[in-house]
MILUMKE-850202 format. One line per 8 residues: number of its first residue (from 1); their letters; for each residue x, y, z of N, C-alpha, C. Coordinates in pm, whole numbers, plus 50000, padded with zeros to 5 digits. Example, Ala and Ser with C-alpha at 12.3 -4.5 7.8 and 13.67 -1.06 7.14 Angstrom:
BEGIN
1> AS> 51319:49431:50780:51230:49550:50780:51320:49670:50780; 51285:49775:50708:51367:49894:50714:51290:50003:50787
end
This chain:
BEGIN
1> MRRAITIL> 36052:48354:56881:36202:48314:56936:36280:48343:56770; 36195:48245:56664:36278:48251:56561:36372:48438:56536; 36276:48525:56539:36353:48695:56515:36392:48735:56647; 36424:48721:56768:36503:48694:56833:36634:48673:56827; 36637:48514:56771:36781:48431:56753:36822:48516:56615; 36746:48581:56538:36807:48635:56426:36854:48792:56428; 36819:48826:56574:36875:48974:56605:37008:48957:56677; 36995:48844:56788:37106:48806:56825:37266:48797:56711
9> LLLGLGVA> 37231:48738:56669:37294:48710:56569:37357:48802:56508; 37266:48891:56389:37349:49027:56327:37429:49125:56461; 37336:49141:56595:37427:49211:56663:37568:49109:56681; 37592:49012:56710:37689:48943:56743:37820:48976:56607; 37741:48967:56536:37863:48991:56367:37870:49125:56368; 37789:49241:56410:37849:49369:56425:37959:49381:56490; 37961:49302:56678:38066:49343:56755:38180:49262:56676; 38165:49165:56604:38316:49080:56576:38348:49174:56462
17> LALWLAEV> 38269:49234:56372:38320:49319:56296:38401:49446:56349; 38329:49484:56459:38409:49610:56496:38520:49575:56558; 38541:49461:56656:38670:49428:56710:38745:49376:56607; 38719:49367:56489:38800:49331:56394:38838:49430:56307; 38786:49568:56296:38845:49678:56239:38932:49739:56347; 38869:49702:56497:39010:49786:56607:39118:49708:56613; 39108:49573:56599:39264:49508:56577:39336:49525:56428; 39285:49579:56364:39301:49616:56210:39433:49695:56192
25> GGTVEIKV> 39385:49843:56330:39420:49953:56309:39472:49971:56220; 39565:50118:56173:39593:50181:56089:39523:50311:56060; 39595:50406:56012:39523:50554:55997:39522:50591:55888; 39424:50701:55859:39387:50785:55750:39398:50946:55754; 39479:50946:55644:39496:51110:55639:39443:51160:55555; 39434:51298:55575:39382:51405:55451:39459:51534:55484; 39509:51573:55362:39640:51701:55364:39570:51813:55256; 39535:51864:55263:39525:51966:55213:39593:52137:55208
33> GDAWIGTS> 39733:52127:55132:39779:52234:55154:39868:52199:55286; 39862:52330:55366:39925:52296:55494:39834:52274:55591; 39706:52235:55587:39598:52152:55621:39620:52052:55639; 39623:51953:55745:39666:51803:55751:39513:51769:55875; 39500:51656:55868:39382:51615:55915:39453:51445:55933; 39421:51375:56037:39495:51202:56089:39391:51184:56144; 39311:51021:56148:39280:51001:56256:39277:50831:56195; 39257:50763:56287:39258:50593:56281:39156:50554:56176
41> FPVALLIL> 39159:50437:56131:39068:50397:55989:38866:50323:56076; 38900:50291:56194:38767:50281:56245:38706:50383:56282; 38753:50526:56323:38697:50618:56352:38672:50699:56202; 38752:50681:56072:38706:50740:55973:38621:50659:55897; 38623:50543:55925:38499:50453:55867:38342:50526:55920; 38355:50536:56054:38219:50529:56140:38216:50683:56107; 38301:50760:56077:38241:50911:56016:38186:50892:55864; 38264:50818:55793:38185:50802:55656:38050:50772:55671
49> VLAFLVLH> 38043:50629:55777:37878:50613:55762:37777:50693:55779; 37858:50801:55902:37730:50872:55931:37710:50985:55837; 37818:51049:55780:37799:51130:55648:37734:51084:55560; 37712:50977:55549:37587:50885:55414:37471:50900:55485; 37487:50834:55605:37335:50862:55673:37248:51017:55660; 37392:51120:55736:37299:51232:55706:37252:51300:55570; 37342:51232:55514:37343:51326:55321:37228:51247:55272; 37162:51146:55327:37039:51035:55266:36929:51090:55337
57> GVLSGISA> 36978:51128:55481:36849:51236:55533:36783:51331:55434; 36866:51426:55431:36888:51539:55367:36790:51511:55230; 36892:51432:55150:36812:51475:55016:36662:51384:55062; 36612:51297:55130:36514:51200:55162:36403:51336:55181; 36447:51452:55225:36374:51529:55329:36302:51657:55204; 36415:51644:55139:36401:51728:54994:36278:51672:54949; 36355:51516:54898:36225:51502:54775:36097:51462:54885; 36117:51456:55018:35932:51421:55058:35872:51587:55013
65> LRRWPERI> 35940:51658:55084:35908:51810:55082:35854:51874:54921; 35904:51832:54792:35891:51831:54707:35753:51717:54647; 35718:51611:54752:35608:51480:54685:35489:51556:54789; 35564:51660:54819:35427:51690:54946:35299:51718:54859; 35278:51786:54781:35171:51864:54729:35106:51736:54647; 35174:51698:54610:35152:51560:54454:35017:51470:54602; 35090:51465:54689:35057:51358:54820:34930:51400:54824; 34924:51545:54848:34778:51598:54892:34652:51599:54827
73> RARRAARR> 34729:51616:54645:34657:51559:54586:34571:51445:54561; 34647:51372:54584:34625:51191:54563:34537:51187:54667; 34590:51224:54794:34474:51201:54883:34359:51277:54868; 34316:51371:54798:34216:51441:54821:34112:51393:54699; 34190:51320:54564:34183:51229:54443:34103:51103:54557; 34190:51074:54628:34125:50929:54676:33995:50928:54765; 33972:51052:54868:33864:51079:54933:33771:51086:54883; 33804:51195:54702:33686:51196:54620:33618:51072:54548
81> RADGDAAV> 33747:51013:54477:33676:50857:54455:33595:50770:54547; 33648:50768:54686:33619:50718:54761:33432:50766:54811; 33391:50920:54779:33285:50939:54805:33181:50920:54672; 33230:50959:54558:33210:50932:54437:33124:50783:54456; 33254:50712:54476:33185:50531:54508:33051:50493:54566; 33078:50585:54690:32963:50569:54770:32827:50633:54698; 32812:50740:54649:32721:50818:54547:32661:50686:54452; 32750:50653:54400:32699:50535:54253:32625:50435:54375
89> TRVLVALA> 32702:50378:54507:32619:50306:54533:32491:50317:54605; 32454:50439:54635:32331:50487:54666:32247:50488:54539; 32298:50600:54415:32219:50556:54301:32171:50437:54287; 32251:50302:54302:32221:50157:54248:32111:50172:54385; 32118:50180:54484:32001:50144:54594:31854:50227:54521; 31873:50336:54512:31751:50441:54503:31703:50343:54376; 31741:50312:54289:31700:50267:54172:31646:50140:54156; 31717:50052:54243:31677:49961:54310:31521:49946:54351
97> AGTADAAR> 31549:50051:54478:31355:50099:54563:31281:50171:54457; 31359:50185:54359:31254:50224:54302:31187:50420:54313; 31319:50496:54370:31296:50626:54436:31377:50720:54330; 31282:50743:54248:31362:50800:54145:31432:50926:54159; 31351:50995:54226:31400:51158:54229:31566:51111:54350; 31535:51082:54457:31663:51021:54514:31774:50969:54427; 31795:50905:54367:31853:50871:54297:31946:50980:54134; 31797:51077:54107:31908:51159:54019:31942:51285:54089
105> LEVRKARN> 31921:51293:54292:31998:51370:54369:32152:51305:54348; 32162:51194:54365:32265:51116:54413:32352:51105:54276; 32293:51080:54183:32362:51109:54047:32434:51200:54000; 32367:51316:54063:32439:51460:54027:32594:51436:54123; 32560:51409:54253:32660:51401:54355:32802:51301:54283; 32778:51193:54222:32823:51160:54181:32910:51194:54047; 32799:51252:53946:32889:51342:53827:33001:51427:53912; 32963:51487:53994:33031:51600:54034:33147:51574:54108
113> LLGDTPQT> 33169:51485:54204:33294:51357:54218:33393:51272:54123; 33307:51172:54018:33402:51109:53968:33368:51187:53775; 33312:51303:53764:33314:51324:53669:33206:51223:53551; 33189:51306:53392:33101:51212:53338:33187:51107:53293; 33216:51018:53349:33228:50878:53319:33124:50794:53270; 33168:50701:53206:33044:50574:53118:32972:50559:53245; 33023:50477:53380:32907:50461:53456:32845:50544:53519; 32896:50676:53534:32783:50779:53610:32710:50808:53481
121> LLLAAEAE> 32754:50840:53411:32670:50935:53241:32519:50807:53250; 32584:50648:53238:32467:50543:53231:32380:50545:53344; 32417:50600:53445:32297:50605:53607:32190:50658:53573; 32287:50800:53529:32256:50900:53472:32115:50951:53381; 32116:50816:53293:32013:50821:53207:31940:50737:53272; 31927:50619:53342:31890:50515:53374:31801:50602:53495; 31857:50718:53573:31759:50770:53720:31694:50867:53589; 31685:50928:53516:31637:50986:53451:31495:50930:53381
129> RASGREEA> 31508:50813:53340:31434:50718:53256:31340:50685:53393; 31380:50672:53495:31300:50631:53594:31215:50734:53627; 31215:50823:53632:31130:50969:53669:31068:51005:53581; 31091:50933:53462:31002:51012:53352:31043:51083:53258; 31179:51148:53261:31208:51237:53169:31288:51148:53059; 31191:51124:52971:31264:51063:52857:31315:51166:52775; 31311:51257:52765:31438:51361:52671:31544:51357:52737; 31541:51371:52852:31696:51423:52933:31755:51273:52924
137> AAEVFRAL> 31697:51128:52936:31770:51014:52929:31798:51028:52788; 31757:51078:52683:31776:51046:52584:31904:51133:52568; 31924:51245:52585:32033:51334:52565:32163:51298:52640; 32140:51218:52787:32241:51147:52847:32277:51039:52730; 32201:50931:52678:32251:50849:52598:32314:50899:52503; 32289:51012:52460:32362:51068:52350:32490:51097:52358; 32507:51147:52469:32637:51194:52548:32762:51041:52551; 32688:50961:52599:32699:50835:52558:32764:50779:52444
145> ASREDSRF> 32710:50780:52354:32736:50747:52228:32833:50797:52181; 32871:50929:52176:32930:51041:52123:33099:51016:52187; 33107:50909:52258:33239:50876:52333:33268:50721:52262; 33391:50703:52217:33451:50578:52198:33385:50446:52254; 33456:50500:52433:33463:50397:52491:33293:50344:52544; 33215:50404:52518:33090:50416:52561:32930:50370:52446; 32986:50403:52336:32957:50385:52219:32793:50303:52199; 32867:50166:52249:32744:50085:52245:32682:50120:52350
153> LGLRGLLR> 32622:50129:52449:32564:50179:52567:32481:50277:52535; 32547:50388:52490:32444:50523:52455:32372:50447:52333; 32413:50401:52236:32315:50325:52113:32225:50217:52198; 32281:50155:52277:32174:50095:52308:32058:50152:52404; 32066:50222:52466:31964:50347:52525:31898:50356:52453; 31931:50447:52351:31872:50484:52223:31768:50406:52170; 31793:50315:52114:31779:50191:52071:31633:50165:52127; 31642:50158:52290:31539:50075:52383:31436:50184:52358
161> QAMQKGDW> 31466:50318:52351:31384:50439:52372:31276:50419:52259; 31365:50408:52122:31295:50432:51967:31219:50281:51974; 31224:50203:52045:31109:50120:52018:31006:50101:52146; 31029:50165:52228:30943:50174:52340:30830:50284:52292; 30889:50399:52207:30805:50495:52088:30743:50431:52003; 30811:50330:51948:30700:50292:51813:30765:50331:51701; 30890:50392:51692:30961:50464:51581:31115:50395:51527; 31029:50275:51452:31094:50195:51406:31200:50191:51306
169> DAALALAK> 31203:50285:51245:31259:50389:51133:31395:50427:51192; 31361:50471:51298:31489:50514:51423:31541:50397:51432; 31463:50296:51542:31515:50206:51565:31590:50094:51490; 31570:50097:51360:31607:50031:51240:31769:50088:51224; 31776:50258:51256:31918:50277:51220:31987:50253:51321; 31971:50286:51414:32019:50254:51565:32067:50132:51580; 31963:50030:51541:32022:49902:51512:32162:49878:51441; 32171:49935:51311:32250:49900:51248:32383:49974:51311
177> EAEAVQPG> 32359:50079:51356:32492:50108:51441:32546:50078:51518; 32446:50001:51606:32510:49897:51728:32543:49814:51699; 32526:49739:51575:32548:49593:51474:32724:49676:51465; 32773:49750:51429:32867:49780:51294:32979:49816:51477; 32923:49869:51603:33005:49898:51745:32975:49755:51756; 32930:49673:51801:32957:49531:51886:32863:49376:51755; 32964:49394:51649:32929:49265:51566:32870:49113:51666; 32738:49062:51622:32735:48970:51700:32719:48949:51845
185> ASWLREER> 32676:49083:51947:32583:49067:52057:32458:49028:52048; 32436:48943:52153:32312:48817:52111:32187:48887:52202; 32246:49031:52265:32108:49082:52297:32058:49149:52200; 32141:49215:52096:32130:49311:51961:32046:49190:51884; 32105:49093:51864:32017:49004:51806:31893:48958:51795; 31864:48951:51959:31723:48939:51981:31623:49097:51950; 31689:49202:51972:31620:49328:51974:31594:49352:51799; 31698:49287:51751:31704:49316:51571:31559:49239:51553
193> EQLAVQTR> 31570:49099:51590:31475:48996:51606:31316:49098:51579; 31301:49148:51682:31164:49211:51759:31172:49327:51624; 31249:49391:51620:31240:49489:51502:31184:49428:51365; 31233:49332:51298:31166:49267:51210:31042:49238:51225; 31008:49194:51303:30847:49142:51375:30758:49275:51350; 30811:49321:51413:30734:49479:51437:30710:49555:51290; 30810:49537:51189:30812:49602:51081:30796:49518:50958; 30733:49361:51030:30671:49262:50909:30775:49258:50808
201> NWREALAL> 30971:49257:50883:31057:49187:50794:31049:49095:50823; 30948:48938:50722:30942:48829:50777:31093:48781:50787; 31152:48747:50647:31273:48706:50619:31394:48730:50698; 31429:48866:50746:31493:48942:50824:31440:48833:50992; 31330:48847:51032:31260:48736:51145:31319:48614:51158; 31303:48528:51041:31341:48447:50987:31492:48393:51047; 31552:48473:50959:31711:48455:50976:31783:48474:51135; 31704:48607:51182:31740:48622:51320:31642:48508:51431
209> APPETPKA> 31577:48456:51369:31489:48373:51461:31569:48265:51574; 31582:48232:51681:31667:48129:51779:31605:47975:51732; 31734:47907:51769:31684:47718:51710:31592:47723:51761; 31512:47718:51893:31456:47641:51924:31274:47725:51875; 31281:47837:51814:31137:47904:51789:31064:47836:51637; 30956:47838:51699:30916:47765:51581:30866:47865:51441; 30955:47803:51345:31027:47892:51235:30901:47829:51087; 30791:47744:51112:30727:47737:50994:30600:47855:50970
217> ALALAAAT> 30557:47950:51073:30520:48062:51035:30548:48117:50983; 30696:48167:51024:30777:48266:50990:30827:48259:50825; 30869:48116:50803:30933:48091:50664:30812:48160:50547; 30649:48079:50590:30539:48088:50504:30561:48247:50477; 30540:48308:50626:30530:48466:50566:30604:48522:50502; 30734:48528:50500:30875:48510:50448:30798:48523:50256; 30780:48386:50248:30740:48353:50112:30634:48445:50063; 30541:48479:50178:30455:48619:50044:30509:48724:50048
225> QEPDPAKA> 30622:48759:50082:30684:48867:50052:30814:48821:49953; 30865:48711:49909:30944:48689:49821:30891:48735:49703; 30966:48861:49614:30924:48830:49504:31016:48754:49357; 31103:48636:49406:31152:48585:49333:31087:48451:49351; 31014:48392:49286:30937:48220:49224:31070:48151:49336; 31179:48142:49303:31238:48029:49314:31278:48015:49476; 31275:48128:49509:31306:48159:49679:31195:48155:49723; 31099:48185:49675:30941:48170:49802:30922:48049:49748
233> AELERQAF> 30944:47997:49649:30910:47793:49684:31024:47714:49753; 31115:47775:49786:31220:47747:49895:31184:47769:50019; 31153:47845:50038:31078:47929:50200:30965:47838:50213; 30857:47840:50122:30751:47731:50179:30814:47604:50147; 30882:47498:50124:30919:47414:50102:31029:47405:50258; 31035:47532:50332:31127:47476:50475:30981:47495:50577; 30948:47620:50521:30755:47613:50614:30755:47482:50626; 30705:47365:50548:30670:47273:50540:30742:47206:50582
241> QADHGFAP> 30860:47125:50614:30967:47062:50652:30977:47118:50797; 30966:47255:50851:30952:47320:50976:30836:47195:51043; 30723:47213:50991:30609:47123:51071:30514:47126:50953; 30577:46964:50961:30427:46882:50891:30252:46929:50875; 30234:46923:50992:30102:47023:51036:30075:47114:51016; 30168:47192:50978:30102:47330:50963:30033:47355:50795; 29863:47345:50801:29829:47331:50648:29841:47474:50626; 29867:47583:50655:29873:47699:50491:29986:47661:50445
249> AALAHARR> 30099:47623:50520:30237:47581:50465:30240:47448:50348; 30143:47354:50409:30146:47282:50338:30069:47256:50186; 30003:47349:50190:29909:47417:50120:29970:47481:49985; 30077:47561:50063:30139:47624:49970:30251:47581:49868; 30303:47511:49970:30407:47392:49897:30356:47286:49797; 30217:47262:49810:30148:47165:49741:30106:47226:49602; 30048:47397:49625:30024:47481:49483:30170:47469:49433; 30280:47514:49488:30342:47516:49375:30445:47368:49308
257> LEAAGSPR> 30411:47294:49376:30440:47149:49306:30347:47102:49216; 30222:47140:49263:30125:47142:49140:30165:47226:48971; 30183:47359:49081:30219:47441:48938:30338:47408:48896; 30435:47344:48973:30583:47277:48866:30547:47163:48788; 30464:47081:48778:30395:46975:48679:30405:46852:48803; 30444:46905:48908:30461:46747:49005:30352:46738:49060; 30248:46695:49003:30101:46634:49090:30097:46547:49178; 30174:46467:49164:30157:46335:49237:30272:46336:49385
265> RARSVLEE> 30350:46475:49394:30444:46492:49489:30388:46627:49568; 30268:46677:49483:30173:46765:49571:30092:46697:49643; 30050:46587:49607:29973:46473:49679:29991:46426:49793; 30155:46390:49752:30228:46318:49864:30200:46420:49981; 30238:46579:49924:30271:46653:50079:30142:46661:50166; 30019:46665:50068:29939:46719:50168:29855:46558:50211; 29885:46452:50176:29891:46345:50291:29969:46341:50391; 30110:46395:50371:30203:46405:50474:30146:46510:50599
273> AWAARPHP> 30110:46644:50543:30024:46689:50590:29894:46666:50709; 29811:46577:50595:29684:46530:50741:29722:46408:50792; 29842:46337:50756:29870:46214:50888:29939:46346:51004; 29978:46432:50986:30079:46510:51107:29969:46538:51185; 29872:46667:51090:29761:46709:51143:29659:46758:51057; 29587:46658:51102:29413:46691:50978:29397:46824:50958; 29358:46883:50884:29266:46987:50883:29188:47010:50719; 29077:47054:50736:28980:47022:50615:29039:47093:50510
281> DLAEPYMA> 29085:47201:50496:29104:47307:50414:29242:47227:50308; 29297:47110:50351:29389:47012:50249:29301:46897:50169; 29157:46906:50200:29054:46816:50132:29018:46840:50009; 29017:46954:49984:28932:47007:49852:29047:47007:49754; 29163:47036:49736:29257:47038:49674:29322:46895:49657; 29321:46826:49708:29337:46678:49744:29260:46634:49609; 29148:46680:49629:29086:46616:49580:28970:46643:49427; 29097:46762:49420:29060:46889:49305:29071:46782:49137
289> GEADPLMR> 29087:46701:49145:29122:46649:48988:28985:46499:48971; 28922:46496:49028:28776:46403:49111:28676:46454:49083; 28596:46395:48949:28472:46504:48971:28371:46420:48976; 28372:46229:48999:28276:46131:48986:28252:46128:49177; 28176:46185:49226:28124:46116:49341:28200:46021:49435; 28163:45903:49345:28226:45803:49445:28374:45823:49418; 28435:45824:49313:28616:45860:49292:28628:45942:49448; 28584:46043:49449:28619:46166:49547:28614:46082:49707
297> VKSVEALI> 28529:45989:49729:28517:45902:49822:28635:45801:49810; 28686:45740:49691:28807:45683:49701:28919:45755:49753; 28944:45905:49703:29051:45967:49763:29047:46006:49862; 28904:46001:49945:28955:46055:50086:28984:45940:50188; 28966:45852:50085:29047:45719:50255:29141:45732:50179; 29240:45740:50046:29368:45749:50035:29399:45893:50096; 29376:45973:50144:29419:46144:50246:29411:46073:50367; 29297:45992:50422:29314:45975:50574:29365:45834:50590
305> RRNPNDPE> 29422:45735:50509:29392:45608:50555:29502:45585:50692; 29612:45716:50685:29726:45688:50767:29649:45729:50938; 29538:45801:50950:29454:45871:51110:29313:45848:51054; 29268:45718:51047:29104:45744:50983:29003:45743:51111; 29060:45738:51204:28991:45772:51313:28983:45934:51408; 29033:45989:51326:29037:46111:51390:28944:46190:51358; 28878:46271:51486:28758:46351:51412:28773:46381:51270; 28857:46497:51202:28847:46560:51108:28866:46471:50965
313> SRVLLART> 28937:46403:51001:28941:46229:50863:28755:46191:50923; 28686:46164:50987:28534:46111:50998:28430:46230:50937; 28491:46320:50984:28411:46453:50881:28379:46432:50783; 28532:46440:50739:28564:46466:50618:28505:46344:50479; 28515:46216:50570:28465:46091:50534:28304:46046:50474; 28228:46148:50607:28114:46149:50627:28055:46219:50533; 28061:46370:50537:28022:46430:50444:28025:46373:50302; 28179:46335:50225:28152:46304:50059:28115:46176:50097
321> ALRAGLTG> 28099:46062:50189:28035:45978:50119:27869:46006:50130; 27846:46089:50192:27686:46137:50191:27619:46202:50070; 27708:46300:50014:27746:46370:49897:27724:46279:49751; 27808:46167:49795:27817:46065:49709:27680:45926:49718; 27617:45946:49835:27468:45850:49800:27512:45757:49906; 27606:45723:49960:27662:45617:50035:27629:45688:50158; 27471:45646:50209:27472:45694:50343:27458:45591:50458; 27502:45517:50398:27503:45344:50511:27679:45369:50571
329> RARSTLEA> 27768:45443:50482:27880:45467:50527:27909:45588:50579; 27849:45716:50533:27797:45783:50594:27760:45776:50742; 27642:45720:50798:27570:45744:50919:27713:45629:51010; 27780:45527:50945:27818:45463:51028:27939:45465:51073; 27974:45614:51028:28119:45713:51019:28102:45825:51173; 27961:45841:51115:27903:45971:51203:27876:45921:51334; 27831:45793:51336:27812:45730:51474:27919:45708:51528; 28024:45645:51475:28152:45655:51496:28224:45759:51628
337> LVSSGAAD> 28235:45848:51512:28264:46002:51607:28172:45988:51736; 27991:46006:51681:27980:46081:51796:27970:45995:51948; 28003:45855:51879:28046:45721:51999:28155:45811:52055; 28250:45835:52035:28409:45889:52065:28411:45994:52140; 28319:46064:52142:28296:46210:52269:28337:46313:52165; 28418:46291:52068:28478:46406:51967:28396:46462:51868; 28285:46435:51887:28167:46501:51755:28183:46680:51789; 28166:46743:51695:28117:46875:51740:28046:46893:51621
345> RRAYLLLA> 27988:47055:51615:27836:47035:51572:27816:47032:51438; 27943:47018:51344:27938:46973:51248:27884:46798:51182; 27907:46787:51329:27891:46616:51297:27728:46563:51294; 27671:46672:51417:27501:46674:51439:27479:46705:51319; 27498:46828:51239:27391:46912:51133:27447:46782:51003; 27559:46702:50978:27563:46540:50909:27442:46499:50942; 27421:46457:51028:27316:46340:51060:27205:46425:51049; 27168:46516:51037:27043:46584:51056:26994:46585:50893
353> ELEEAEHG> 27145:46608:50812:27095:46605:50673:27091:46497:50638; 27113:46384:50674:27166:46228:50673:26999:46209:50677; 26953:46222:50799:26785:46164:50809:26727:46205:50623; 26694:46373:50643:26651:46374:50548:26694:46282:50378; 26814:46258:50391:26870:46176:50279:26795:46059:50267; 26811:46004:50405:26752:45834:50391:26598:45835:50402; 26543:45908:50459:26376:45903:50499:26285:45967:50481; 26357:46124:50369:26277:46216:50284:26166:46280:50397
361> ETAEARAA> 26062:46300:50348:25937:46462:50435:25902:46339:50529; 25954:46257:50583:25820:46174:50705:25859:46267:50798; 25761:46197:50922:25744:46234:51008:25889:46183:51108; 25913:46057:51075:26027:45998:51145:26140:46050:51132; 26162:46086:51001:26285:46246:50953:26259:46328:51055; 26172:46372:51036:26174:46498:51075:26166:46534:51245; 26143:46409:51306:26162:46389:51463:26351:46362:51455; 26396:46298:51400:26535:46238:51399:26581:46378:51392
369> QARWLREA> 26544:46452:51284:26652:46552:51252:26628:46664:51326; 26532:46683:51453:26484:46777:51564:26630:46726:51638; 26589:46618:51670:26694:46566:51783:26802:46541:51771; 26864:46576:51634:27039:46576:51611:27051:46768:51591; 26931:46856:51549:26934:47012:51594:26969:47006:51704; 26882:46971:51775:26907:47006:51904:27020:46929:51973; 27074:46883:51880:27254:46786:51969:27325:46937:51939; 27268:46953:51810:27422:47066:51727:27391:47169:51798
377> ASAPPEPG> 27281:47221:51886:27308:47348:51925:27339:47370:52036; 27384:47254:52115:27450:47223:52236:27567:47220:52194; 27636:47163:52096:27789:47109:52093:27869:47215:52048; 27974:47148:52063:28094:47266:52093:28093:47318:51914; 28110:47435:51865:28138:47437:51782:28251:47426:51667; 28316:47415:51560:28386:47359:51435:28541:47425:51486; 28588:47368:51508:28772:47457:51476:28755:47571:51391; 28855:47643:51378:28843:47766:51311:28973:47817:51332
385> WRCGHCGA> 29021:47936:51238:29123:48032:51278:29087:48104:51364; 29208:48151:51485:29137:48223:51558:29256:48270:51630; 29224:48422:51694:29359:48501:51695:29369:48429:51929; 29497:48384:51934:29508:48323:52098:29507:48434:52122; 29514:48594:52128:29547:48697:52191:29421:48764:52257; 29317:48807:52138:29180:48828:52128:29079:48745:52095; 29136:48638:52053:29017:48546:52073:28939:48580:51932; 28966:48675:51902:28867:48679:51739:28912:48601:51637
393> DQPGWAPV> 28754:48611:51592:28780:48486:51430:28888:48515:51338; 28926:48470:51248:28999:48497:51152:28934:48434:51034; 28959:48479:50917:28930:48448:50745:28989:48324:50715; 29104:48294:50777:29233:48224:50706:29341:48274:50837; 29455:48172:50765:29573:48221:50852:29673:48342:50823; 29725:48396:50921:29778:48543:50867:29904:48565:51003; 30010:48557:50945:30083:48637:51075:30076:48709:51162; 29975:48825:51107:29904:48908:51218:29757:48907:51196
401> CSACDTVG> 29740:48897:51348:29560:48935:51366:29522:49047:51320; 29403:49009:51229:29347:49142:51156:29299:49265:51290; 29222:49192:51382:29151:49257:51496:29285:49322:51580; 29343:49239:51622:29418:49316:51757:29602:49388:51701; 29576:49257:51583:29750:49351:51528:29845:49285:51612; 29830:49146:51659:29927:49111:51783:29989:48980:51653; 30117:48976:51662:30226:48900:51586:30205:48726:51624; 30168:48694:51510:30176:48485:51559:30110:48445:51671
409> QVNWTAAT> 30006:48510:51646:29878:48418:51778:29782:48332:51702; 29774:48404:51553:29659:48288:51470:29686:48169:51460; 29597:48090:51530:29588:47910:51519:29442:47843:51481; 29505:47774:51464:29332:47621:51427:29331:47622:51543; 29199:47655:51652:29192:47600:51731:29022:47626:51761; 28941:47577:51852:28798:47531:51867:28781:47620:51952; 28675:47653:51964:28617:47748:52058:28643:47671:52234; 28672:47785:52346:28726:47663:52418:28518:47614:52475
417> QPPPPRVA> 28412:47715:52418:28305:47657:52568:28191:47687:52415; 28147:47569:52404:27985:47627:52282:27882:47714:52375; 27862:47830:52287:27769:47917:52312:27609:47863:52359; 27588:47907:52484:27418:47857:52527:27376:47851:52433; 27251:47764:52424:27116:47789:52324:27050:47925:52430; 27011:48025:52315:26971:48116:52383:26822:48142:52308; 26697:48173:52386:26527:48167:52332:26527:48244:52223; 26438:48248:52114:26417:48344:52043:26277:48287:52019
425> VAHGRPDA> 26198:48384:51935:26048:48360:51814:26080:48345:51704; 26063:48256:51708:26027:48177:51538:25921:48137:51503; 25846:48174:51415:25730:48155:51350:25613:48167:51466; 25657:48219:51577:25506:48278:51660:25543:48134:51809; 25684:48094:51797:25690:48006:51888:25850:48030:51959; 25799:48096:52097:25923:48118:52140:26033:48038:52238; 25996:47894:52182:26057:47808:52227:26175:47730:52126; 26198:47842:52053:26299:47763:51940:26434:47854:51977
433> TVESVALG> 26545:47757:51954:26696:47776:51982:26725:47912:51833; 26798:47978:51908:26869:48086:51763:26931:48013:51644; 27022:47920:51718:27090:47849:51668:27021:47787:51564; 26917:47699:51589:26845:47629:51471:26741:47761:51385; 26713:47830:51440:26697:47932:51336:26768:47965:51229; 26914:48032:51333:26998:48091:51210:27034:47985:51128; 27073:47867:51192:27132:47744:51102:26990:47744:50948; 26896:47723:50965:26784:47717:50866:26798:47836:50812
441> RAGVYPAR> 26786:47943:50837:26800:48045:50742:26920:48100:50666; 27012:48032:50687:27156:48054:50663:27183:47940:50549; 27078:47846:50525:27068:47728:50427:27149:47599:50497; 27185:47591:50614:27303:47484:50601:27194:47382:50655; 27102:47384:50662:26979:47253:50613:26865:47331:50634; 26772:47238:50545:26629:47278:50501:26549:47366:50597; 26459:47477:50539:26410:47552:50640:26303:47475:50752; 26290:47370:50657:26175:47259:50714:26213:47182:50845
449> AWTADIAQ> 26380:47175:50847:26463:47109:50963:26404:47183:51106; 26417:47275:51072:26465:47422:51176:26299:47420:51247; 26172:47393:51141:26015:47395:51158:25975:47320:51234; 26045:47171:51203:26050:47054:51274:26112:47058:51399; 26234:47093:51415:26276:47128:51573:26171:47217:51638; 26140:47337:51604:26012:47366:51691:25943:47309:51713; 25860:47195:51621:25749:47105:51643:25793:47056:51747; 25863:46974:51747:25910:46868:51788:25940:46961:51949
457> R> 26006:47024:51992:26043:47146:52145:25891:47152:52170
end
């Protein structure tokens, strides 16, 4: 309705203008030499308008003819672009579906239709990788890296290939190039961190590690590679501050403080480490200055005062008290440990040793020893440094497992299950356990103890 009213208004205005022109009257004369042309003003105005419309139409037709080839080319380019986009979509679908051959076929169509754009080159490289043609993919990645607008994409692909092949030297060079092209890229930071770990560059791995990463082990590993003593000491301090319960860091930091002439601070570090997470390696450095057995017991009491009921604290106190001849103190500590249910093989071996220390060569002592040794054979083994990846025992902490070469998996843990007792022949008796025979021959307790074990069984 609004449009109809508008049209009627325009028509009314046009009629009004025509009537006004008719009333105005007047003539228009054109004289050239002897030729003379004359007409009324309204007719002359109408002729002028028609002439303008005809001229405009002629010029528009000429312009349209001149643009015709360009429009044909634009229409053809649009059709090729649409076909190319469809081919790109089919490439993505094929890659998602895992059909590498179809992806390679479609990406060739896309490159023919769209040319070697960064998008088509990247899809071509991924299609070649999906089909197992790594060299062909590397060639496409190099083509990407040669372009200014897609250099980072090419370097990223080449870096990923180098890391998969284990070519760490090439990977480091590519990472430096990529860092220069795209400084601060989060993906590149992660890749550089992985490269630092794989190449055992612990200082760089520590610098690139994200905030949530446990950094004690990295800092300690970096300290072992640092030639500057001052920087090594700072890294050891950083490792201890990151995790007070990480015994290797506490030991390294304490040794550094001891060498620097601060034995009191060194002992304080060991006390903090024991309070955070007791570890048997912390005890000997803490008692290193005490030769008297009774004073060593005092030192142990000072070390474990903040968590005396921890199994490691009780084992350490019982062993030290037994060496000092305080058999009553050792027995009460060991019995408390056994009653808690947290005793491992060491506690039962100490009890067997305690029976001999208290009762000597009596039949009662041998019977008690045999009982404790049977308990030791089935008790959980003592904790140790073990690889969480392959389960191999390690002589000490190391950033890399010596058995499977896995990084960051060596931890202080106990075995998940105690080994079951196995039957072996010892002194003509097939009912002795292998554990009792092995422990006796290894000198953990006297040979008469495991022969008493056999006799008792």
